[in-house]
C-alpha positions as CSV (number, residue, x, y, z in Angstrom):
1,M,143.4,18.7,15.8
2,D,147.5,18.7,16.3
3,K,149.4,15.9,15.3
4,E,150.1,14.7,19.0
5,A,146.2,14.4,19.9
6,L,146.2,12.7,16.4
7,V,148.6,10.2,17.6
8,R,146.8,9.4,20.8
9,V,143.8,8.4,18.7
10,A,145.7,6.2,16.7
11,E,146.9,4.5,19.8
12,H,143.5,3.5,20.7
13,F,143.9,0.9,17.7
14,F,147.6,0.2,17.9
15,P,149.9,-0.3,20.9
16,A,151.8,2.4,22.3
17,G,154.7,3.4,20.4
18,S,153.9,1.7,17.1
19,V,152.6,4.7,15.5
20,V,155.1,7.0,13.9
21,S,152.8,9.4,12.1
22,V,149.5,10.5,11.4
23,E,149.4,12.9,8.2
24,G,146.1,14.5,6.6
25,W,144.8,12.4,3.6
26,G,142.7,12.7,0.7
27,N,140.3,15.0,-0.4
28,G,136.9,13.8,0.8
29,H,134.1,16.2,1.9
30,I,132.4,14.4,4.5
31,N,134.7,12.6,7.2
32,E,138.1,13.7,8.3
33,T,140.6,11.2,7.1
34,Y,144.3,10.5,7.9
35,L,147.0,8.4,6.9
36,V,148.8,6.5,10.0
37,K,152.3,5.0,9.5
38,L,153.4,2.2,12.0
39,T,156.7,1.3,12.8
40,S,156.0,-2.2,10.9
41,G,156.0,-0.2,7.7
42,E,152.4,-0.9,7.4
43,K,149.9,1.9,6.6
44,M,146.3,2.5,7.6
45,I,143.3,4.9,7.1
46,L,142.3,7.0,10.2
47,Q,138.8,8.5,10.0
48,K,136.8,10.8,12.1
49,I,133.0,10.2,11.4
50,N,130.8,13.2,10.5
51,Q,128.1,12.8,13.0
52,H,126.2,15.8,11.4
53,V,125.9,13.4,8.3
54,F,125.7,10.5,9.9
55,P,124.0,10.7,13.5
56,K,124.2,7.0,14.5
57,P,127.9,6.1,13.8
58,E,127.8,2.9,15.9
59,E,124.9,1.6,13.4
60,L,126.8,2.8,10.7
61,M,129.8,0.8,11.8
62,E,127.6,-2.4,12.5
63,N,126.6,-2.1,8.9
64,M,130.4,-1.8,7.8
65,M,131.5,-4.6,9.8
66,G,128.5,-7.0,8.5
67,I,129.2,-6.0,5.1
68,T,133.0,-6.5,4.9
69,S,133.0,-9.6,7.0
70,Y,130.7,-11.1,4.5
71,L,132.7,-9.7,1.5
72,Q,135.9,-11.0,2.7
73,K,134.5,-14.4,3.1
74,I,133.2,-14.3,-0.5
75,I,136.3,-12.8,-2.1
76,A,138.2,-15.6,-0.2
77,E,136.0,-18.4,-1.7
78,Q,136.3,-17.0,-5.3
79,G,140.0,-17.1,-4.8
80,G,140.5,-13.3,-4.4
81,D,142.7,-11.1,-1.9
82,P,140.3,-10.3,1.0
83,R,142.9,-7.8,2.4
84,R,142.6,-6.1,-0.8
85,E,139.2,-6.3,-2.5
86,T,137.4,-4.9,0.2
87,L,137.8,-2.7,3.2
88,N,139.1,-4.6,6.3
89,V,138.2,-2.5,9.7
90,I,140.6,-2.7,12.3
91,P,139.1,-2.6,15.7
92,E,140.4,-0.4,18.6
93,L,142.3,-2.2,21.2
94,G,139.2,-3.0,23.2
95,G,137.7,-4.8,20.4
96,K,135.1,-2.5,19.4
97,S,134.8,-1.4,15.8
98,C,135.5,2.4,16.6
99,Y,136.6,4.6,19.4
100,R,134.6,7.1,20.9
101,D,136.7,10.3,22.4
102,E,136.3,12.3,25.4
103,N,134.5,14.7,23.0
104,G,131.9,12.2,22.0
105,E,133.8,11.9,18.2
106,Y,133.8,8.4,16.6
107,W,137.0,7.3,14.9
108,R,137.6,4.2,12.8
109,V,140.8,2.5,11.3
110,T,140.8,0.5,8.1
111,R,143.9,-1.1,6.1
112,Y,145.2,1.2,3.6
113,I,145.2,-0.4,0.2
114,D,148.6,-0.3,-1.7
115,H,149.0,0.1,-5.1
116,A,145.5,1.5,-5.9
117,V,144.1,5.1,-6.7
118,C,140.9,6.9,-7.2
119,F,140.1,8.8,-10.3
120,D,137.7,12.0,-9.8
121,Q,136.5,12.1,-13.3
122,V,136.1,9.5,-15.9
123,E,138.9,9.9,-18.4
124,S,138.3,7.5,-21.0
125,P,135.4,5.1,-21.6
126,E,137.3,1.9,-20.5
127,D,137.7,3.9,-17.0
128,F,133.6,4.2,-17.0
129,Y,133.2,0.7,-18.0
130,E,135.5,-0.7,-15.2
131,S,133.8,1.4,-12.7
132,A,130.3,-0.3,-13.9
133,R,132.1,-3.7,-13.7
134,A,133.1,-2.9,-9.8
135,F,129.8,-1.8,-9.0
136,G,128.1,-4.7,-10.9
137,K,130.5,-7.0,-8.7
138,F,129.9,-5.1,-5.7
139,Q,126.0,-5.8,-6.4
140,N,126.5,-9.5,-7.2
141,M,128.6,-10.4,-4.2
142,L,126.2,-9.1,-1.7
143,S,123.3,-10.6,-3.6
144,G,122.9,-12.9,-0.5
145,Y,123.1,-10.6,2.4
146,P,120.1,-9.6,4.3
147,A,119.3,-6.3,3.2
148,E,116.5,-6.1,5.8
149,S,119.2,-6.3,8.7
150,L,121.1,-3.0,7.6
151,H,120.3,0.2,9.2
152,E,119.7,3.2,7.3
153,T,122.8,5.5,8.1
154,I,120.6,8.5,6.6
155,E,116.8,8.0,6.7
156,R,115.0,8.1,3.5
157,F,117.9,8.7,1.4
158,H,116.5,8.0,-2.1
159,D,112.7,8.1,-1.0
160,T,111.9,10.2,-4.0
161,R,108.3,10.7,-2.9
162,A,109.3,11.8,0.4
163,R,111.9,14.4,-1.3
164,F,109.0,15.4,-3.6
165,A,106.7,16.6,-0.3
166,A,109.9,18.2,1.2
167,F,110.4,20.2,-2.0
168,K,106.8,21.3,-2.1
169,K,106.9,22.4,1.3
170,A,110.2,24.3,0.5
171,V,108.3,26.0,-2.4
172,D,105.5,26.9,-0.5
173,E,107.7,28.4,2.5
174,D,109.8,30.2,0.0
175,V,112.0,31.4,2.9
176,M,114.5,33.3,0.6
177,G,112.2,34.8,-1.6
178,R,113.8,33.1,-4.5
179,A,110.5,31.1,-5.9
180,A,109.3,33.8,-8.4
181,E,112.7,33.8,-9.9
182,V,112.6,29.9,-10.6
183,Q,109.3,29.1,-12.0
184,E,110.1,27.2,-14.8
185,E,112.2,25.1,-12.9
186,I,109.8,24.6,-10.1
187,R,107.3,23.5,-12.9
188,F,109.7,21.1,-14.2
189,V,109.8,19.1,-10.9
190,L,106.3,19.3,-10.4
191,E,105.2,18.3,-13.8
192,R,107.0,14.9,-13.0
193,E,105.4,13.8,-9.8
194,E,104.6,10.4,-11.3
195,T,108.4,10.0,-11.6
196,A,108.7,10.8,-7.8
197,N,106.2,8.0,-7.0
198,Y,107.4,5.3,-9.7
199,F,109.9,3.4,-7.6
200,S,107.7,3.6,-4.0
201,E,104.5,2.5,-5.7
202,L,106.2,-0.6,-7.0
203,L,107.8,-1.3,-3.5
204,E,104.5,-1.1,-1.7
205,Q,102.8,-3.3,-4.4
206,K,106.1,-5.6,-3.6
207,K,107.2,-6.0,-7.1
208,L,110.9,-4.8,-6.3
209,P,113.0,-6.3,-3.9
210,L,115.3,-4.4,-1.5
211,R,119.1,-5.1,-1.9
212,V,122.2,-4.1,-0.3
213,T,122.9,-1.0,-2.1
214,H,125.9,1.5,-1.9
215,N,124.0,4.9,-2.5
216,D,127.1,6.7,-3.8
217,T,128.4,5.1,-7.2
218,K,130.5,7.6,-8.3
219,L,133.8,6.7,-9.9
220,N,136.1,8.0,-7.2
221,N,134.6,5.5,-4.7
222,I,136.2,2.9,-6.6
223,M,140.3,2.1,-5.7
224,M,141.7,1.2,-9.0
225,D,144.9,-0.2,-10.3
226,P,146.8,2.6,-11.8
227,D,148.6,0.1,-14.1
228,T,145.8,-1.8,-15.5
229,R,143.1,0.9,-14.6
230,K,140.7,-2.1,-13.4
231,G,138.8,-1.8,-10.3
232,V,140.2,-3.2,-7.3
233,C,137.9,-2.2,-4.2
234,V,134.6,-0.6,-3.7
235,I,135.1,2.3,-0.9
236,D,133.3,4.6,1.3
237,L,130.9,2.3,2.5
238,D,128.9,4.7,4.8
239,T,126.0,5.0,2.9
240,V,125.5,1.1,2.2
241,M,122.1,0.4,3.3
242,P,118.6,-1.1,1.9
243,G,117.7,0.2,-1.1
244,L,117.3,-0.5,-5.1
245,A,119.6,-1.6,-7.7
246,M,118.5,0.7,-10.2
247,N,119.2,3.6,-8.0
248,D,122.9,2.4,-7.9
249,F,122.9,2.2,-11.5
250,G,121.3,5.6,-12.0
251,D,123.4,7.5,-10.1
252,S,126.4,6.3,-12.1
253,I,124.6,7.0,-15.0
254,R,123.7,10.6,-13.7
255,F,127.2,11.5,-12.7
256,G,129.6,9.6,-15.5
257,A,127.5,9.7,-18.6
258,S,126.5,13.7,-18.5
259,T,128.6,15.6,-21.0
260,A,129.2,18.6,-19.0
261,A,130.0,19.5,-15.4
262,E,127.6,19.2,-12.8
263,D,127.4,23.1,-12.6
264,E,127.8,23.9,-16.2
265,Q,126.0,27.3,-17.0
266,D,125.8,26.6,-20.9
267,L,123.0,24.2,-20.9
268,S,123.7,23.3,-24.7
269,K,126.6,21.5,-23.8
270,V,124.7,19.2,-21.4
271,S,123.2,15.9,-22.4
272,C,123.3,12.1,-21.6
273,D,125.9,10.3,-23.7
274,M,124.5,7.3,-25.2
275,G,127.6,5.5,-26.0
276,L,129.0,6.0,-22.2
277,F,125.2,4.9,-21.1
278,E,125.8,1.9,-23.4
279,I,129.5,1.0,-21.7
280,Y,128.1,1.4,-18.4
281,T,125.1,-0.7,-18.8
282,K,127.2,-3.6,-20.5
283,G,129.8,-3.5,-17.6
284,F,127.2,-3.3,-14.8
285,L,125.1,-6.4,-16.2
286,E,128.1,-8.5,-17.1
287,E,128.8,-8.7,-13.5
288,C,125.4,-9.1,-11.8
289,R,122.8,-9.7,-14.7
290,E,121.9,-13.2,-13.1
291,K,121.3,-11.6,-9.8
292,L,118.8,-9.1,-11.0
293,S,115.2,-9.7,-11.9
294,P,113.7,-9.3,-15.4
295,L,111.7,-6.1,-14.1
296,E,115.0,-4.7,-12.3
297,I,116.8,-5.0,-15.7
298,S,114.1,-3.5,-17.7
299,L,113.8,-0.4,-14.8
300,L,117.5,0.6,-15.2
301,P,116.7,3.6,-17.6
302,M,114.2,4.9,-15.2
303,G,116.7,4.6,-12.4
304,A,118.9,6.7,-14.3
305,K,115.9,9.3,-14.8
306,V,114.6,9.1,-11.4
307,M,118.2,9.5,-9.9
308,T,119.0,12.4,-11.8
309,Y,115.3,13.8,-11.3
310,E,116.0,13.5,-7.3
311,C,118.9,15.3,-7.6
312,G,118.1,18.1,-9.6
313,M,115.1,18.5,-7.1
314,R,117.4,18.3,-4.2
315,F,119.6,21.1,-5.7
316,L,116.8,23.3,-6.6
317,M,115.6,23.0,-3.0
318,D,118.5,23.8,-1.4
319,H,118.9,26.9,-3.6
320,L,115.3,27.9,-2.5
321,Q,116.3,27.4,1.3
322,G,119.2,29.4,1.0
323,D,122.1,26.9,0.4
324,I,122.1,25.1,3.5
325,Y,123.1,21.5,2.4
326,F,125.1,21.7,-1.0
327,R,128.3,23.5,-0.4
328,I,128.5,26.5,-2.9
329,H,131.4,28.6,-4.1
330,R,129.6,31.1,-5.9
331,P,125.7,32.5,-5.9
332,G,123.5,30.6,-7.7
333,Q,125.6,27.4,-8.3
334,N,123.0,25.2,-6.6
335,L,120.6,26.6,-9.4
336,D,122.9,25.8,-12.1
337,R,123.3,22.4,-10.6
338,A,119.8,22.1,-10.8
339,R,119.3,23.0,-14.2
340,T,122.0,20.8,-15.5
341,Q,120.1,17.7,-14.0
342,F,116.6,18.9,-15.3
343,C,118.6,19.1,-18.8
344,L,119.7,15.6,-18.5
345,V,116.2,14.5,-17.5
346,A,114.9,16.2,-20.6
347,D,117.6,14.7,-22.8
348,M,116.9,11.1,-21.4
349,E,113.3,11.4,-21.8
350,K,114.2,12.4,-25.7
351,K,116.4,9.2,-26.0
352,W,114.1,6.9,-23.9
353,D,113.8,4.2,-26.5
354,T,117.4,4.2,-27.2
355,M,118.2,3.6,-23.7
356,Q,115.5,0.8,-23.2
357,Q,117.2,-0.9,-26.4
358,I,120.4,-0.8,-25.2
359,V,119.5,-2.1,-21.7
360,R,117.5,-5.1,-23.8
361,K,120.7,-5.7,-25.7
362,Y,122.6,-6.4,-22.6
363,G,120.0,-7.7,-20.3
364,G,120.0,-11.5,-21.1
365,K,116.4,-11.9,-20.2
366,E,112.9,-11.2,-21.6
367,S,112.0,-7.7,-21.2
368,V,109.1,-7.1,-18.9
């Protein structure tokens, strides 16, 4: 879209003549993101919502408005800065949370957060600790929000049992004729059906509460102060929906405690770093321990295993189906991604007692 057209979109949120410029911004892979500069000197973030990933933008924005309004109130009560410590949605001039253009595309605006940056990689244990505190605080502040009132922006996103059924179907169909080459990896998944079912069975038994969860708890979804390296604001709220606290914890471990790149081909380099596991556990539980049940705390290692297993299964399924979901930059990349995740799962299984001991160390409650 040309710059004049982008300015016209922005002017649905701001009075005519107040938009100075609209430029591409950031390196996100899902939504199109732009930086808007206003005559007042203020900066805003304009985004076009990707409807292929999020087919119901209005429900997504209903979630986002509810969550951010609630967080602003909590932050103000705690003496913080609600304009900086959570996202602030700017409604379009008619009062709606987003603007739908003549092509059916949905656009939204949020306030730009000054003096805050995102880091794509964990550069130090301290960075990982601060990300744990940020996501733990996010879980803490939203512990009183009615999770059942939220829409599922991606249906059954972390339903590992449903993912397992879809995986078996992909193996049976074998549309690309690749299954024969990856029998060892397929066996790895199928032998762990109990892992796929674990949380679903506890939910059915009503032993676990549904909570407001972020569902994409990577380091680069936290705005951090570049001077103090402390978390300022959790961003990318598109996947906030009902879920399990263990899954948010586990996805961070899967991504941040691995000793190798996600597509590493030399599997001897891949392991789950127990030092990083401990520092994340410490930070996360410092912020939300009192809001979680003893069972939830005891199951944090299982969250790490389930999320890593699920992600590996999804990578392998995509390889079997012709790389139609996860973007690849070379042949076999999704298979390499799957293998690193399975290597991490196997390493966690070897270190299971250590992981449980670490969680008990910081859990603060009797283990279940």
